[in-house]
GUKOLNU-786369 format. One line per 8 residues: number of its first residue (from 1); their letters; for each residue x, y, z of C-alpha. Coordinates in pm, whole numbers, plus 50000, padded with zeros to 5 digits. Example, Ala and Ser with C-alpha at 12.3 -4.5 7.8 and 13.67 -1.06 7.14 Angstrom:
2
1) as) 51230,49550,50780; 51367,49894,50714
This chain:
962
1) mrnknaii) 51159,46081,49326; 50809,45967,49478; 50491,46144,49294; 50708,46282,49020; 50402,46297,48787; 50143,46494,49096; 50444,46756,49074; 50438,46774,48672
9) wltgivsa) 50087,46828,48664; 50069,47068,48955; 50355,47280,48755; 50190,47273,48473; 49868,47368,48596; 50025,47672,48797; 50234,47778,48513; 49896,47789,48275
17) lclfflsf) 49708,47979,48574; 50028,48246,48546; 50068,48260,48188; 49688,48346,48148; 49639,48611,48449; 50041,48767,48275; 49843,48765,47965; 49588,49047,48122
25) twkanqir) 49863,49291,48194; 50000,49214,47826; 49688,49349,47695; 49641,49591,47938; 49985,49753,47826; 49884,49743,47462; 49545,49917,47492; 49763,50176,47693
33) keaieyat) 50014,50191,47431; 49714,50230,47145; 49551,50514,47380; 49883,50731,47352; 49917,50719,46980; 49571,50820,46953; 49616,51095,47206; 49962,51241,47050
41) nadgkldp) 49932,51477,46775; 50144,51550,46464; 50414,51719,46682; 50458,51450,46883; 50248,51608,47205; 50052,51411,47440; 49695,51508,47482; 49556,51325,47832
49) srktryid) 49196,51407,47763; 49184,51214,47434; 49374,50961,47628; 49099,50948,47887; 48824,50977,47598; 48957,50613,47439; 49015,50461,47726; 48651,50566,47870
57) slwrkpvy) 48509,50422,47527; 48681,50088,47551; 48575,50047,47947; 48307,49828,47983; 48333,49701,47629; 48482,49330,47542; 48822,49380,47461; 49009,49015,47544
65) wsytlqdv) 48760,48759,47523; 48475,48832,47669; 48665,49037,47927; 48597,49425,47910; 48892,49662,47931; 48792,49711,48298; 48818,49340,48376; 49162,49314,48207
73) ttyalqkg) 49320,49634,48397; 49186,49480,48711; 49338,49152,48678; 49693,49293,48486; 50004,49353,48693; 49931,49685,48926; 50243,49923,48970; 50289,50076,49303
81) ldlegglh) 50331,50466,49331; 50660,50463,49321; 50661,50299,48996; 50324,50464,48822; 50331,50809,48990; 50036,50936,49209; 49901,51019,49545; 49961,50841,49840
89) avievssv) 49766,50961,50169; 49669,50853,50534; 49381,51028,50647; 49267,51028,51034; 48932,51070,51179; 48873,51274,51493; 48803,51097,51752; 48829,51438,51978
97) eiiralsg) 48556,51591,51804; 48316,51274,51770; 48343,51207,52151; 48244,51610,52214; 47975,51569,51971; 47831,51271,52148; 47827,51448,52467; 47622,51742,52304
105) kstdpnfe) 47876,51970,52289; 47921,51972,52681; 48105,52233,52860; 48149,51987,53153; 48480,52110,53333; 48571,51793,53387; 48493,51661,53034; 48694,51898,52857
113) kalqlasq) 49022,51856,53124; 48973,51504,53056; 48991,51567,52629; 49297,51776,52712; 49481,51550,52896; 49423,51243,52632; 49540,51477,52354; 49850,51495,52541
121) aqvnsnkp) 49902,51131,52625; 49825,51038,52256; 50113,51186,52141; 50311,50903,52352; 50050,50617,52312; 49978,50378,52087; 49665,50321,52260; 49300,50437,52092
129) fsdlffea) 49194,50809,52217; 48878,50667,52333; 49078,50456,52591; 49329,50731,52671; 48967,50945,52724; 48839,50708,52950; 49151,50689,53154; 49167,51047,53185
137) fakvapqq) 48821,51107,53303; 48819,50857,53557; 49171,51059,53692; 48992,51358,53668; 48680,51312,53794; 48675,50907,53977; 48341,50942,54151; 48159,51086,53828
145) rlstifsn) 47995,50863,53597; 48021,50917,53203; 47621,50891,53167; 47618,51224,53317; 47775,51373,53018; 47667,51133,52744; 47299,51102,52847; 47160,51329,52666
153) svnhekln) 46891,51394,52345; 47196,51265,52111; 47199,50949,52272; 46874,50925,52408; 46798,50555,52202; 47106,50429,52342; 47181,50558,52677; 46983,50733,52989
161) asssdtqv) 47110,50829,53318; 47101,50506,53488; 47370,50357,53180; 47659,50239,53357; 48045,50355,53245; 48066,49985,53074; 47742,50041,52830; 47870,50446,52738
169) kkvinkei) 48191,50319,52656; 48052,50049,52432; 47822,50312,52255; 48121,50580,52227; 48375,50347,52115; 48095,50187,51839; 48027,50520,51740; 48389,50619,51665
177) dgavdrvy) 48442,50280,51436; 48107,50347,51261; 48232,50697,51214; 48544,50595,51040; 48352,50317,50841; 48143,50607,50711; 48397,50823,50632; 48566,50534,50462
185) kiiqarid) 48248,50493,50241; 48231,50857,50156; 48588,50846,50058; 48534,50557,49861; 48236,50682,49663; 48457,51033,49596; 48737,50820,49482; 48537,50646,49217
193) kfgvanpn) 48398,50990,49083; 48695,51119,49057; 48804,50827,48781; 49160,50719,48918; 49226,50345,48811; 49327,50081,49045; 49277,50320,49369; 49370,50125,49708
201) iqrlpgtn) 49159,50243,49980; 49222,50074,50332; 49178,50108,50659; 49483,50083,50900; 49401,49799,51173; 49409,49922,51484; 49357,50305,51407; 49116,50570,51292
209) riqvelpg) 49295,50614,50993; 49244,50528,50646; 49519,50466,50373; 49447,50599,50024; 49696,50531,49724; 49576,50725,49400; 49830,50555,49143; 49877,50790,48822
217) vdnperar) 49685,51130,48957; 49917,51406,48800; 49677,51639,49012; 49739,51614,49367; 49576,51926,49512; 49285,51839,49363; 49284,51486,49510; 49353,51607,49852
225) kllsgsak) 49069,51841,49829; 48855,51538,49737; 49006,51371,50076; 48973,51626,50326; 48646,51798,50212; 48337,51735,50477; 48102,51554,50364; 47778,51725,50250
233) lefvevae) 47413,51530,50276; 47118,51714,50226; 46730,51617,50143; 46630,51802,49840; 46307,51804,49661; 46274,51690,49321; 46202,51904,49034; 45923,51679,48769
241) inewgasl) 45964,51704,48410; 45716,51956,48352; 45863,52194,48520; 46182,52158,48348; 46083,51973,47993; 46069,52283,47869; 46425,52370,47920; 46519,52017,47748
249) saldeylt) 46353,52124,47429; 46550,52462,47457; 46906,52283,47518; 46792,52056,47216; 46766,52376,46990; 47079,52511,47111; 47258,52183,47016; 47104,52163,46687
257) aaeklkdn) 47172,52522,46601; 47566,52454,46714; 47542,52138,46443; 47441,52368,46208; 47662,52645,46262; 47989,52410,46283; 47844,52230,45982; 47886,52562,45823
265) ntttvdss) 48203,52638,45959; 48087,52998,46062; 48129,52936,46468; 48173,52688,46720; 47952,52539,46982; 48139,52763,47238; 48105,53103,47044; 47912,53293,47311
273) aalanklg) 47608,53375,47456; 47503,53489,47151; 47398,53125,46989; 47151,53129,47258; 46997,53456,47165; 46980,53333,46813; 46747,53041,46926; 46386,53053,46839
281) ktkkdsaq) 46121,53058,47091; 45932,52750,46983; 45893,52421,47159; 45890,52106,47022; 45630,51881,47194; 45853,51583,47250; 46149,51636,47435; 46335,51343,47244
289) ssaltkll) 46520,51485,46948; 46841,51339,46718; 47060,51622,46847; 46966,51604,47231; 47000,51225,47231; 47351,51237,47074; 47450,51376,47414; 47180,51266,47650
297) ipldnqgr) 46967,50911,47682; 46596,50922,47735; 46554,50650,48036; 46174,50609,47991; 45930,50631,47666; 45788,50976,47764; 46094,51137,47810; 46060,51235,48198
305) twgafrkd) 46364,51022,48290; 46750,51130,48136; 47080,50985,48169; 47461,50969,48029; 47712,50731,47979; 47966,50725,48227; 48223,50834,47994; 48016,51129,47814
313) takvnell) 47922,51256,48177; 48227,51535,48198; 48106,51623,47809; 47768,51710,47957; 47873,51891,48298; 48099,52118,48084; 47824,52187,47830; 47575,52246,48124
321) hrpevkvl) 47799,52483,48286; 47837,52714,47994; 47673,53075,48058; 47476,53040,47748; 47320,52697,47892; 47274,52769,48238; 46974,53077,48114; 46794,52812,47926
329) fpsnitll) 46699,52663,48288; 46482,52819,48574; 46760,52951,48844; 46608,52754,49127; 46676,52371,48921; 46999,52211,48993; 47082,51885,48793; 47262,51606,49005
337) wyakgiva) 47409,51292,48861; 47319,50926,49078; 47559,50825,49242; 47533,50455,49106; 47486,50367,48746; 47282,50135,48531; 47419,49865,48359; 47337,49905,48003
345) dngdeiiq) 47266,49623,47723; 47612,49683,47579; 47775,49641,47912; 47853,50038,47909; 47735,50224,48261; 47448,50493,48214; 47426,50747,48479; 47084,50911,48533
353) leavkkae) 47028,51277,48609; 46811,51420,48847; 46676,51770,48861; 46625,51886,49212; 46489,52263,49331; 46777,52431,49471; 46866,52766,49335; 47259,52819,49372
361) gqkalleg) 47324,52960,49744; 47032,52805,49901; 46975,52570,50153; 46854,52256,50096; 46489,52131,50288; 46694,51940,50570; 47045,51850,50650; 47237,51521,50754
369) dvitdasq) 47316,51655,51064; 46950,51596,51212; 46972,51216,51170; 47072,51004,51466; 47065,50696,51320; 46994,50509,51027; 46987,50121,50973; 46937,49846,50689
377) dfdpnnrp) 46642,49680,50754; 46325,49435,50587; 45981,49604,50528; 45626,49366,50608; 45698,49179,50240; 46047,49099,50344; 46239,49319,50111; 46514,49524,50211
385) evsmvmna) 46450,49901,50301; 46597,50191,50509; 46500,50283,50833; 46632,50646,50996; 46586,50834,51312; 46622,51218,51386; 46679,51420,51637; 46360,51644,51821
393) tgariwkn) 46447,51964,51587; 46493,51732,51273; 46150,51606,51364; 45965,51871,51321; 46131,52004,51022; 46071,51694,50845; 45681,51636,50972; 45605,51969,50800
401) itaasigk) 45814,51867,50469; 45661,51565,50441; 45324,51701,50492; 45378,51927,50217; 45491,51718,50015; 45293,51395,49977; 45280,51223,49640; 45593,51409,49569
409) riaivldn) 46001,51332,49594; 46242,51397,49794; 46643,51318,49692; 46884,51217,49949; 47226,51414,49823; 47605,51332,49919; 47845,51572,49788; 47609,51646,49526
417) yvysapvi) 47528,51313,49432; 47199,51145,49439; 47158,50831,49636; 46773,50747,49638; 46455,50978,49562; 46203,50846,49747; 45795,50906,49689; 45678,51064,50044
425) ngeipggr) 45348,50854,50096; 45219,51057,50389; 45320,51283,50681; 45583,51156,50900; 45623,51228,51278; 45821,51143,51539; 46097,51168,51296; 46175,50766,51251
433) ssitgsfs) 46106,50714,50884; 46109,50411,50632; 46263,50430,50279; 46177,50190,50016; 46275,50099,49693; 46417,49799,49483; 46710,49772,49699; 46957,49482,49747
441) ieeakdla) 47061,49455,50100; 47417,49547,50053; 47224,49883,49868; 47025,49895,50150; 47321,49901,50372; 47540,50144,50151; 47210,50395,50198; 47189,50343,50551
449) nvlkagkl) 47573,50414,50618; 47512,50721,50349; 47249,50879,50594; 47438,50851,50905; 47755,51043,50711; 47538,51317,50883; 47543,51219,51172; 47800,51304,51363
457) paptrlve) 48061,51615,51261; 48346,51365,51223; 48644,51553,51069; 48883,51417,50878; 49265,51551,50837; 49537,51459,50659; 49831,51357,50857; 50068,51193,50626
465) dafigpsl) 50036,51245,50175; 50338,51203,49941; 50320,51294,49593; 50523,51098,49297; 50536,51260,48968; 50553,51025,48682; 50912,51085,48593; 51033,50999,48895
473) geeainqg) 50833,50691,48900; 50955,50606,48522; 51322,50642,48612; 51268,50438,48911; 51088,50147,48726; 51411,50138,48495; 51667,50148,48822; 51465,49840,48965
481) ylsmglgl) 51473,49623,48592; 51787,49693,48553; 51909,49575,48903; 51681,49265,48861; 51816,49165,48522; 52190,49195,48601; 52098,49044,48959; 51979,48723,48772
489) alvvifmi) 52242,48714,48498; 52511,48701,48764; 52369,48472,48991; 52283,48287,48646; 52668,48285,48531; 52758,48216,48939; 52595,47919,48939; 52691,47776,48641
497) gyygkagw) 53052,47865,48726; 53066,47665,49027; 52852,47336,48991; 52897,47338,48609; 52586,47122,48438; 52404,47076,48792; 52398,47517,48769; 52233,47478,48443
505) manlallf) 51949,47312,48623; 51939,47553,48916; 51905,47831,48675; 51594,47664,48507; 51412,47622,48820; 51524,47978,48914; 51336,48108,48607; 51015,47865,48726
513) nifficgi) 51061,48070,49029; 51043,48399,48907; 50748,48323,48682; 50546,48215,48976; 50638,48542,49184; 50446,48730,48904; 50194,48524,48801; 50070,48485,49200
521) lvqiqaal) 50126,48889,49217; 49917,48905,48936; 49640,48682,49128; 49620,48820,49442; 49611,49182,49258; 49895,49302,49480; 50039,49592,49340; 50412,49568,49246
529) tlpgiagi) 50606,49822,49394; 51029,49936,49386; 51086,49791,49722; 50889,49480,49586; 51110,49447,49266; 51383,49477,49557; 51187,49168,49691; 51234,48975,49381
537) vltlgmav) 51607,49074,49321; 51682,48939,49699; 51467,48631,49674; 51675,48528,49342; 51975,48542,49582; 51799,48403,49842; 51630,48090,49680; 51972,47975,49548
545) danvline) 52049,47903,49898; 51807,47612,49887; 52011,47489,49568; 52372,47526,49709; 52244,47330,50006; 52102,47049,49799; 52398,47055,49543; 52660,47069,49868
553) rireelhr) 52441,46773,50028; 52528,46583,49687; 52879,46664,49605; 52952,46546,49985; 52801,46217,49903; 52951,46154,49596; 53264,46174,49758; 53152,45919,50003
561) ghgllksi) 53149,45718,49729; 52767,45692,49644; 52606,45637,49344; 52478,45978,49141; 52099,45865,49169; 52186,45771,49504; 52390,46093,49640; 52076,46288,49465
569) qigyekal) 51856,46115,49691; 52017,46133,49994; 52121,46486,49921; 51754,46623,49860; 51648,46445,50168; 51933,46539,50362; 51873,46951,50260; 51523,46942,50369
577) saiidgqv) 51497,46991,50707; 51735,47294,50664; 51533,47456,50393; 51215,47429,50556; 51386,47599,50887; 51577,47870,50691; 51256,47980,50455; 51044,47936,50759
585) ttvligvi) 51188,48217,50954; 51253,48452,50686; 50853,48380,50622; 50811,48479,50991; 50984,48829,50865; 50742,48855,50587; 50466,48821,50798; 50578,49069,51033
593) lilfgtgs) 50632,49353,50780; 50256,49285,50564; 50139,49326,50938; 50305,49614,51047; 50452,49793,50739; 50262,49994,50503; 50260,50103,50139; 50597,49987,49991
601) vkgfgvtl) 50700,49834,50282; 50421,49547,50286; 50468,49553,49965; 50801,49405,49986; 50691,49172,50271; 50397,49038,49991; 50647,49007,49708; 50921,48817,49993
609) ciglvtsv) 50723,48570,50158; 50560,48456,49762; 50898,48429,49635; 51021,48223,49942; 50734,47953,49938; 50814,47906,49583; 51145,47904,49598; 51100,47625,49815
617) ftavyish) 50885,47451,49582; 51073,47528,49286; 51379,47438,49410; 51273,47120,49619; 51024,46929,49368; 51128,47124,49015; 51479,47084,49031; 51465,46741,49172
625) ilidwmak) 51272,46648,48864; 51528,46875,48666; 51830,46664,48791; 51735,46338,48762; 51627,46399,48434; 51993,46525,48342; 52141,46192,48583; 51965,45938,48416
633) raikqgke) 51964,46082,48066; 52403,46080,48112; 52382,45728,48284; 52175,45616,47981; 52470,45782,47739; 52708,45612,47983; 52850,46030,48104; 52764,45932,48412
641) heitfetf) 53122,46055,48491; 53085,46403,48353; 52747,46504,48644; 52988,46568,48923; 52837,46901,49074; 53166,47090,49064; 53379,47244,48841; 53756,47326,48839
649) iskdlfkg) 53693,47625,49044; 53507,47457,49333; 53667,47072,49256; 53919,47110,49537; 53786,47434,49738; 53685,47424,50145; 53805,47068,50072; 53989,46940,50396
657) mnfdfigk) 53908,47236,50573; 53942,47201,50965; 53983,47544,51113; 53948,47608,51491; 53662,47852,51516; 53573,47815,51879; 53913,47841,51984; 53943,48201,51791
665) rkasyffs) 53547,48303,51926; 53695,48544,52208; 53887,48754,51934; 53584,48748,51738; 53373,48881,52043; 53615,49110,52123; 53602,49218,51754; 53255,49195,51760
673) wglivlga) 53166,49441,52016; 53453,49656,51985; 53246,49741,51622; 52933,49766,51803; 53061,50024,52080; 53250,50203,51793; 52941,50274,51611; 52748,50385,51922
681) ivltiqgg) 52996,50668,52027; 53026,50759,51671; 52660,50814,51672; 52610,51024,51997; 52887,51237,51843; 52686,51292,51539; 52389,51346,51720; 52194,51041,51609
689) fnlgvdfk) 52037,50885,51301; 51938,51086,51023; 51555,50985,51069; 51353,51009,50736; 51042,51222,50722; 50829,50917,50807; 51022,50934,51090; 51057,51277,51223
697) ggrsyvvq) 50754,51426,51059; 50786,51732,50819; 50762,51794,50427; 51008,51636,50145; 51056,51752,49803; 51269,51646,49516; 51350,51958,49252; 51504,51858,48912
705) fakpleag) 51741,52116,48790; 51886,52168,48415; 52220,52149,48525; 52435,52014,48830; 52409,52274,49147; 52588,52177,49480; 52350,52111,49777; 52511,52330,50016
713) ivkdalkd) 52427,52627,49829; 52083,52546,49768; 52055,52497,50159; 52176,52820,50217; 51940,52991,49979; 51636,52823,50120; 51735,52888,50459; 51559,53237,50500
721) nfdekgve) 51234,53131,50370; 51138,52870,50587; 51126,53084,50917; 51487,52957,51072; 51366,52617,51108; 51567,52327,50977; 51645,52231,50590; 51821,51907,50472
729) vktfngdt) 51936,51936,50085; 52088,51645,49938; 52173,51484,49581; 51891,51237,49467; 51958,51009,49190; 52208,51179,49070; 52362,51490,49054; 52069,51709,48884
737) klkittsy) 51804,51656,49116; 51833,51775,49477; 51592,51641,49757; 51489,51896,50047; 51307,51831,50357; 51188,52096,50601; 51008,52136,50937; 50859,52429,50870
745) lvedesik) 50497,52446,50950; 50555,52042,51037; 50275,52070,51349; 49989,52221,51076; 49877,51958,50857; 49595,52162,50661; 49621,52181,50295; 49671,52561,50347
753) anqivrta) 50006,52521,50490; 50116,52257,50220; 50037,52525,50004; 50257,52809,50222; 50549,52573,50278; 50594,52490,49891; 50520,52889,49762; 50814,52915,50022
761) lenglkef) 51019,52647,49860; 50923,52829,49522; 51044,53177,49599; 51394,53023,49754; 51414,52837,49419; 51422,53150,49246; 51721,53265,49287; 51816,52937,49049
769) asakpiii) 51576,53011,48786; 51836,52961,48524; 51842,52592,48615; 51476,52550,48544; 51384,52381,48901; 51091,52158,48877; 50935,51998,49188; 50874,51662,49035
777) seskvgat) 50742,51473,49387; 50660,51564,49735; 50563,51397,50080; 50433,51454,50417; 50465,51296,50746; 50236,51460,51024; 50464,51481,51378; 50174,51238,51532
785) iaddilkq) 50185,50982,51258; 50534,50963,51250; 50595,50912,51573; 50326,50617,51578; 50561,50453,51284; 50901,50513,51447; 50703,50305,51751; 50567,50034,51503
793) sfvsvgya) 50922,49946,51343; 51046,49888,51690; 50782,49663,51753; 50808,49490,51464; 51151,49407,51530; 51096,49309,51888; 50809,49069,51718; 51076,48908,51466
801) liaifiyi) 51306,48839,51725; 51041,48688,51959; 50884,48464,51690; 51235,48365,51531; 51312,48245,51903; 51007,48024,51964; 51051,47841,51643; 51404,47734,51694
809) lirfrkwq) 51316,47662,52061; 51050,47427,51910; 51271,47330,51613; 51567,47251,51819; 51412,47166,52175; 51722,47387,52344; 51727,47693,52494; 52063,47774,52412
817) yslggiia) 52037,47730,52033; 51697,47999,52056; 51893,48219,52298; 52254,48165,52061; 52063,48295,51752; 51874,48590,51910; 52205,48734,52050; 52354,48675,51672
825) lthdtlvv) 52079,48849,51565; 52079,49163,51818; 52436,49139,51694; 52396,49173,51364; 52113,49446,51401; 52356,49679,51582; 52643,49609,51388; 52406,49786,51079
833) lgmvgivr) 52284,50038,51266; 52657,50129,51398; 52749,50136,51067; 52527,50411,50922; 52716,50595,51179; 53055,50508,51068; 53003,50542,50706; 52866,50883,50766
841) lfgfelei) 53241,50970,50893; 53338,50938,50523; 53054,51140,50348; 52822,50826,50257; 52508,50966,50437; 52214,50758,50495; 51824,50816,50592; 51639,50586,50871
849) dqifiaav) 51298,50533,50736; 51033,50256,50670; 51251,50075,50418; 51533,50084,50616; 51359,49894,50913; 51261,49682,50653; 51609,49621,50546; 51730,49536,50905
857) ltvigysi) 51443,49263,50963; 51503,49097,50625; 51864,49110,50752; 51758,48924,51068; 51557,48699,50856; 51859,48589,50617; 52135,48561,50883; 51897,48341,51126
865) ndtvvvfd) 51857,48147,50770; 52224,48118,50779; 52267,48070,51123; 52001,47761,51116; 52197,47570,50845; 52509,47569,51109; 52240,47450,51383; 52093,47222,51129
873) rireeigv) 52401,47024,51086; 52492,47024,51472; 52224,46817,51542; 52223,46625,51268; 52554,46486,51421; 52546,46561,51804; 52119,46429,51801; 51849,46629,51891
881) nadlsdre) 51854,46473,52264; 52253,46530,52284; 52382,46677,52614; 52526,46986,52580; 52726,46964,52937; 52987,46797,52783; 53213,47070,52656; 53494,46831,52447
889) liiktins) 53219,46674,52251; 53028,47002,52179; 53366,47185,52056; 53457,46931,51848; 53148,46895,51678; 53031,47268,51637; 53407,47304,51475; 53339,46998,51220
897) sinhtmsr) 53008,47117,51154; 53104,47502,51072; 53350,47325,50860; 53156,47096,50701; 52895,47376,50644; 53147,47666,50493; 53131,47571,50136; 52745,47639,50179
905) tvmtattv) 52799,47949,50374; 53029,48085,50171; 52839,48021,49865; 52518,48168,49963; 52653,48505,50107; 52808,48521,49769; 52505,48485,49589; 52354,48714,49782
913) flvvtvll) 52616,48970,49802; 52602,48992,49444; 52247,49072,49389; 52274,49312,49670; 52575,49491,49553; 52383,49552,49236; 52126,49729,49428; 52338,49915,49597
921) llggdvlr) 52506,50041,49283; 52213,50051,49023; 51891,50061,49254; 51909,50439,49331; 51876,50676,49597; 51485,50521,49722; 51670,50183,49807; 52017,50303,49903
929) gfsfamfv) 51939,50269,50267; 51822,49907,50178; 52073,49815,49981; 52340,49959,50225; 52178,49754,50561; 52116,49429,50323; 52511,49473,50203; 52642,49491,50584
937) gvvfgays) 52366,49243,50698; 52501,48961,50417; 52850,49028,50528; 52837,48992,50902; 52518,48739,50894; 52742,48473,50771; 53031,48602,51001; 52784,48566,51300
945) sifvaapi) 52644,48225,51214; 53006,48128,51207; 53177,48332,51494; 52853,48419,51745; 52572,48185,51713; 52781,47906,51725; 52999,47953,51981; 52768,48127,52223
953) iidlgtkk) 52647,47742,52256; 52963,47641,52431; 52910,47942,52663; 52557,47923,52768; 52541,47556,52771; 52874,47356,52871; 53089,47355,53163; 53472,47271,53221
961) kk) 53513,46932,53329; 53701,46943,53668
């Protein structure tokens, strides 16, 4: 084997890297276990606040070599929401309101009519809303220019009455995109303050939507309010230390008295306002004292600036909100935290407190809606600064504020967090200002984004959200691990039973494959989801395919009389092209899942792609080294005859097979299309597919009961509570859980509607109070996003077929191969969909959701993998440039090729079938649709490669001789 040493070195390096990164997962789990032990009391109850405090205390301290707990958590293998529990949400920025604001809230009837038409068109279109609006406006007012609407005081810096429609469109699209970016920044800042470990926030390409995943969140309502609340930007006067220093002294007295009372066991800090009344009137000369500095940290020698470690901010907030502490501070003073922390010498983070003059209920000096533009710039000394521009009203107010505040500081506050507090150096007329300070370029850009956040009213709405309870996540991960372990065990046993000693080498390469997949997932910081585990399980089955191809080729060469080492060399060389072609086609599917999928579907695509790439490396190179070592060792010991790549089970299996597959093709055509027509008829009679919430919109809840209940009885009890809207109830992961789905208030996507629907469900469940119902997860998908997801799913299937057609055409240079493959894939897809209706006749109900579509795409990848192997053998036997019009030659060659590859087809189908069967039986309801689609797809994928794809080449490209 060539480059053997290089491959050994590369394997060693990759293994070391994987081991290094996986060690972070081990350390993170160890610290998490320690935190749970610390937070568990003598009665066995877990105190979440103690657990959080334990983790916060180590967050910025080295815990693993020089890595802090924050670093360790970042590098550890992340779990998706379905395994960890938490909140998934998709937030949409309203383009309608942005365009309305840019128009200066125009009342032009043509403008209003265009907005109305664009909103109606958006329901059935994937185009951006701005494009739909431009089309509608051109239709409503073909002679009117857009500048008549958008040339106003809001846009006077960018547009005027003579601006062309192209210029106006460019400005509007830029502002919409900028608004989404600003919302993204605001949400990111809010989540950072929310304290979620490893949040995932990303813009969905081509949309005005932002996807947020918050693992571990156990208070979904608080998180939803955090995400959907409108941003509030304010300019507030800063209170200097001489205006509130006496209050610090009083707070020090309070803390000192509280400590003495606690030491004497007479009372506690939380006693009452009476404690404050007991405090003496004396004021200390210095704000610094031992009692105060246990909680707050002086940031300068004069005690004018104070802060606290991030882990202590919650404790400080709780203290400052006590009634007896509030009375110690002037009524017009409000203490706010800075948005950005200061890294301390010990690696911890200190957050500065800023006192501002803003009594409760009073307005700020100026609010952010007056800002028309803000950008990062440079001052005359080439230092980063921020430039901002205000509208006429804002400029007038800002002039008066700055004239009265020379030498004072004005705080820029967003969502009650201070982002900057610059000193006013002079009166600022004209509404143009520069904010200077010790900014980096990135900090200046972020501050500019904060300032622009108040420029446009860009309302957001939650168009999709799903809350998964931790108990459901724990159950899901156990099912995933069990199915992965059992699937691996079955494959290992099967390979040894079929190939003997060579099977041991293939299994060792398979273990390397799993190790590499997990290590790479950690290195790229990808989240492991339940479909991701399914991807690993599926990869186990499909990775064996490469080993099967190689072993079958080696067996053929041994039967032809070649020596052991020669047979191994030829076997690997001949199998390589089929392995590459098969894996590339499946990788194409994985890439499409990554590009067009979301959430767990995208996670499945990532895992699938990684697994396929590593399986090629482990099967083609690592297994080659292992097989060579085994063969040379046997030759050295004089036991070459023992390495036969077969056992008593496989020795005579498929040997001498000579079945006329082409002669039976018409019967197979009749069977295939008959099954497809039957499925279509059954689905039509049943009223179509049972679409999941992510395709039809609605709200879905998983409810756990203390005892089994019949779904029909629960459904009858809930009907009246949902205003006669549709409600579906079915068992979910056992007989003590029910999944309840309703379209009640599906068009209303407000938080209030969520509460109304949940209340209706809880009222309906009161009838079953004796069964102690608990809602352990909930999800919501708006009607608009459901329609988008459904269209996107069909688009992804279409793209998959096109990509495969082009690849096969390039590789095999005959359109007959490409078209034959696509017809076979279409056949497989239709059979899988039709079988959904057929099995429903026997009480096996399935939902069509995103994960099911991912399974259909995977079936396409698996099926074309199998088909490519047959095509590859045909090409090998007949030649790349053969004339496909010679009917007799082609029939003979195709029959021969199918017979020669039959052992490989059956072996691969069997290994994948074993794994998919385990998923179907043990993967739970979450993966039932996926497992069923794969179960049917594996069977009919192997069938179509033999009885559909190859025979169609005859009917497409040959003619009977006259």
